[in-house]
N, C-alpha and C positions, 0 to 999 in steps of 0.2 A: 457414408463417409464413417470411418472405423473410431473407436473412441479415444484413440491414441491422436489420431489426426485432429480429433475437435478439441482435445484438451490442451494440444500444443497450439494448433490456430487460435485458442483462446487465450493461452500464455503469452504469445506474439501480441495479441491485440492490447492486452494490458500494458506490456513492456516498451511500445514502440510508439514512436509521434504519430500524427494522423494519417502519414502514408503507410502505416504498416512494415516501416523497412529500418527506419534509422532508430538504433536504441536509444530510449530516454532516461536519461540518470534519475531524473526527478521521480517517474513514475517507478524506476526500479529500487530508487530508494525508498521510497513511501512505503510499498510493498514489504521490504526487507524490515523497517522500520514497525509496521505492523503487525509482523510475526513476530519479532523480538517482543514487542509489546504486549502480544496475548502469552508468549511463552513464562516472562518475567511475572506475569499476574498470576497465570497458573502456578508457577514456582513458589509465588508469597502467598498462596494458599494453602498449595499441597505441602510443600516441604518447609518454611518457615513457620506454618501453623497459623498465620494471621488471619482474621477473619475478611469475609470478601467485603469492598465498601464499594457498592456501586455508583457512590458520588464522587469518588476518586477514580474509579476507571472512567465512568462517562466523562469527566473532565479530559482526563490524559487520551482518551480517544477523541474528544472534540480538538484538541489543540493540533493532533495528527492529522485530522481531516482537514482544517481550518489552513493549517500551514502548508499541507498538500497541495491544498485550493490555490492560494495566493500565489506558491510559487508555479503551478502551470499557468494561471492568468497574468504574470509577471513576465511570462517567457511565449505568450501567445503568438508575439510577431515573429518570433524564431520559426515557429514550426513550417516545417516544409509544404509545402502547396501538392493538395491532392490534385 
């Protein structure tokens, strides 16, 4: 399998429900929020000149992960059957 097909398969699995066909807004949103979180943390250090604070970074990352997990848990009965 080519690397591009492998990457596309991986992206599909990350952004769809259990059936790997139905797009899932929670999973897509979590990925976009995670990317934004990383970009803004890098911007804060690189451009704003603030020192990196691992405690605040870890707290923010934990909040994103917990919110994503709670949202996926809350909609678990709405997942399509595999």
